[in-house]
C-alpha positions as CSV (number, residue, x, y, z in Angstrom):
1,M,77.9,86.3,42.4
2,I,78.1,89.9,43.8
3,D,79.4,90.6,46.7
4,L,78.0,93.5,48.6
5,H,79.5,95.4,51.3
6,Y,77.1,96.9,53.5
7,W,75.2,99.1,55.6
8,A,71.6,100.3,56.0
9,T,71.8,104.0,55.0
10,P,70.9,105.5,51.7
11,N,73.8,104.3,49.8
12,G,73.7,101.5,50.7
13,H,69.8,100.9,50.1
14,K,70.6,101.9,46.4
15,I,72.6,98.5,45.6
16,T,70.1,96.4,47.3
17,L,67.5,98.2,45.3
18,F,69.2,96.7,42.1
19,L,70.7,93.7,43.0
20,E,67.0,92.8,43.9
21,E,65.1,93.5,41.0
22,A,67.7,92.5,38.2
23,G,67.9,89.2,40.3
24,L,71.6,89.3,40.5
25,P,72.7,86.8,42.9
26,Y,74.7,88.7,46.1
27,R,76.1,88.1,49.2
28,L,75.7,90.8,51.7
29,I,78.9,91.5,53.5
30,P,77.8,94.1,56.8
31,V,80.4,96.5,57.3
32,N,79.0,98.8,60.6
33,I,80.5,101.3,59.9
34,A,79.9,103.1,63.7
35,A,82.1,100.2,65.2
36,G,84.4,101.4,62.8
37,D,84.6,98.6,59.9
38,Q,84.9,100.6,57.5
39,F,89.1,101.4,58.4
40,K,89.8,97.6,59.0
41,P,92.6,97.0,55.8
42,D,90.8,93.9,54.3
43,F,87.8,96.7,53.5
44,L,89.9,99.7,52.2
45,K,91.4,97.1,49.5
46,I,88.3,97.4,47.8
47,A,87.2,101.2,49.5
48,P,90.0,103.4,49.9
49,N,87.7,106.3,50.7
50,N,86.4,103.8,53.6
51,R,82.7,104.3,52.8
52,I,80.0,102.4,52.3
53,P,78.9,100.9,49.9
54,A,81.1,98.7,47.7
55,I,81.0,95.9,45.9
56,V,83.3,92.5,44.9
57,D,82.2,91.4,41.5
58,T,83.8,87.5,41.4
59,A,82.3,86.9,38.1
60,P,83.1,89.6,35.6
61,A,82.3,90.6,32.4
62,D,86.1,90.2,31.1
63,G,86.5,86.9,32.2
64,G,89.9,88.1,34.6
65,A,90.2,88.6,38.0
66,P,87.6,89.8,40.5
67,L,86.6,92.5,40.4
68,S,86.2,95.9,43.4
69,L,84.4,99.0,42.9
70,F,83.6,101.9,45.7
71,E,80.9,104.6,45.1
72,S,77.5,103.6,44.8
73,G,76.7,105.6,41.6
74,A,79.9,104.2,40.0
75,I,78.4,101.0,41.0
76,L,74.4,101.3,39.9
77,L,76.3,102.0,36.2
78,Y,78.8,99.2,36.5
79,L,75.5,96.7,37.4
80,A,73.2,98.7,34.7
81,D,75.9,97.7,32.6
82,K,76.6,94.6,33.6
83,T,72.9,93.1,33.3
84,G,71.6,95.4,30.3
85,Q,69.1,96.2,33.2
86,F,67.7,99.8,34.4
87,I,69.9,101.7,31.9
88,P,67.8,103.0,28.7
89,A,69.9,101.7,25.8
90,D,69.6,104.6,23.3
91,L,71.2,107.4,23.2
92,R,69.2,110.3,24.7
93,G,68.0,108.4,27.9
94,R,71.1,106.9,28.8
95,N,72.2,110.2,29.2
96,E,68.9,111.3,31.2
97,A,69.6,108.9,33.0
98,M,73.6,109.3,33.9
99,Q,72.7,113.4,34.9
100,W,69.8,112.3,37.1
101,L,72.1,109.8,38.8
102,F,75.0,112.8,38.6
103,W,72.3,115.6,40.3
104,Q,71.8,112.8,43.5
105,M,74.9,112.0,43.7
106,G,76.2,115.8,44.3
107,G,73.2,117.4,45.3
108,L,70.1,115.6,47.1
109,G,72.4,113.2,48.6
110,P,75.5,115.4,49.9
111,M,72.5,117.9,50.8
112,A,70.4,115.8,52.5
113,G,73.2,114.0,54.4
114,Q,74.2,117.6,55.8
115,N,70.7,117.5,56.7
116,H,70.9,114.9,59.1
117,H,73.8,115.4,60.7
118,F,72.5,118.7,61.7
119,G,69.8,118.2,61.9
120,T,69.8,115.5,64.1
121,Y,73.4,114.0,64.9
122,A,75.1,117.1,66.0
123,P,76.5,117.9,69.0
124,E,75.2,121.8,69.5
125,K,71.8,122.8,67.7
126,L,73.5,125.8,65.0
127,P,70.1,127.3,63.3
128,Y,71.6,128.8,60.7
129,A,73.1,125.5,59.4
130,I,69.6,123.8,60.5
131,E,68.0,126.2,58.2
132,R,69.8,126.5,55.4
133,Y,69.9,122.8,54.7
134,V,66.6,121.9,55.3
135,K,65.9,124.6,52.7
136,E,68.3,123.3,50.2
137,T,66.7,120.1,50.8
138,A,63.2,121.4,49.7
139,R,64.4,123.0,46.4
140,L,66.1,119.9,45.5
141,Y,62.4,117.6,46.4
142,A,60.9,120.9,44.2
143,V,63.5,120.3,41.7
144,L,62.3,116.6,41.2
145,D,58.9,117.3,41.9
146,R,58.7,119.4,38.9
147,H,60.4,117.1,37.3
148,L,57.9,114.2,37.4
149,A,55.2,116.3,36.6
150,D,54.8,114.5,33.2
151,R,56.8,111.0,34.1
152,D,55.8,108.0,36.2
153,F,59.7,107.3,37.0
154,I,62.7,109.6,36.0
155,V,63.6,108.7,32.9
156,N,60.2,108.6,30.9
157,G,58.5,105.3,30.4
158,H,61.5,103.3,32.3
159,Y,62.4,102.8,35.9
160,S,65.7,102.9,36.0
161,I,69.0,103.9,38.1
162,A,67.9,107.3,38.4
163,D,65.7,106.1,40.5
164,M,67.3,103.4,43.0
165,A,69.6,106.7,43.5
166,C,67.1,109.2,44.6
167,Y,64.9,107.2,46.8
168,P,66.4,106.1,49.5
169,W,67.7,109.9,50.2
170,I,63.9,110.6,50.5
171,V,62.9,107.6,52.4
172,P,63.8,109.7,55.8
173,H,61.8,112.8,54.1
174,E,60.1,113.2,57.7
175,R,64.4,113.2,60.0
176,Q,64.8,115.7,57.1
177,Q,61.4,118.1,57.7
178,Q,60.3,117.7,54.3
179,R,56.2,116.8,53.6
180,L,56.0,114.6,51.0
181,E,52.5,115.9,50.1
182,D,54.3,119.9,50.0
183,F,55.3,117.4,46.4
184,P,52.8,116.0,44.7
185,N,54.5,114.8,42.0
186,L,57.4,113.1,44.2
187,K,55.1,111.4,46.8
188,R,53.3,109.3,43.6
189,W,56.8,108.8,42.2
190,F,57.6,107.6,46.0
191,D,54.9,105.6,47.2
192,A,54.9,103.4,43.7
193,I,58.8,102.8,44.1
194,A,57.9,101.4,47.7
195,A,55.4,99.5,46.8
196,R,57.4,97.4,44.4
197,P,58.5,94.1,45.7
198,A,61.7,94.4,45.4
199,T,61.9,97.9,46.9
200,Q,60.8,95.7,50.1
201,R,62.6,93.1,49.7
202,A,65.9,95.2,49.7
203,Y,65.0,96.7,53.0
204,A,64.0,93.5,54.4
205,R,67.5,93.3,53.8
206,A,68.5,96.2,55.8
207,A,66.7,94.5,59.4
208,E,69.0,91.3,58.8
209,V,72.3,93.8,59.6
210,N,71.1,96.5,61.6
211,P,67.6,95.6,63.3
212,A,65.7,98.4,64.1
213,G,65.9,99.8,67.9
214,T,69.7,99.2,67.2
215,P,71.3,102.6,67.9
216,T,73.6,104.0,65.1
217,V,74.9,106.8,66.9
218,N,76.1,107.6,69.9
219,E,79.2,108.9,71.9
220,A,81.3,106.3,71.3
221,S,80.2,106.0,67.4
222,R,80.1,109.6,67.1
223,K,83.9,109.6,67.5
224,V,83.7,106.6,64.4
225,L,81.3,108.5,62.1
226,F,82.1,112.4,62.4
227,G,85.8,112.6,64.4
228,Q,87.9,111.4,61.3
229,D,90.3,114.1,59.6
230,A,93.8,113.4,57.4
231,T,95.6,111.3,60.0
232,T,92.7,108.5,59.4
233,I,93.9,108.1,55.7
234,R,98.0,108.5,56.3
235,R,98.0,105.7,59.5
């Protein structure tokens, strides 16, 4: 059994995508990041960076005590190795999946996240910051679009954790001021993943914990989400 500490964010969706595809039994434990649940002591024991997602594997392969992990990329890689699914077994395929996983973790996610912040959540609209991150998001879309020109998935012939990592960050493309029609290979890939039954099940789980219409950011939650500094960690 996997305990998934989760909220309906792109990084949270990555893990439900994997779990639904793999058919692993899991328990969804909501962590309402707008209410500050990520700072509760029990959560910090498994996720010291006070970010979702995090997992606890109650039956790790070594037969030992439950194993906890934080960071969505590390979780995806752990689950792929645990199940032997969604990562190629050969040297070249595995490393191609890993480099695109790291590309998402170090590029697409952070840049799209700043796009969301300055375009949607920042109390003051700063044209320079908005333009900077909209353009960088477009550049990253173009990188992935070009890569997908001769393949169905990021690793040729394999639906993998690289796809699961990237897809949730493309879902909010309209908020990122991007048109999928401008990236035809990316759009074909995106539509194919959206049509997968496991994808639809994963996003249905999101509605269980954060129903449509529930505000994620208001004045109170803005302080929780964006007002933290070193004193948050030291207290």
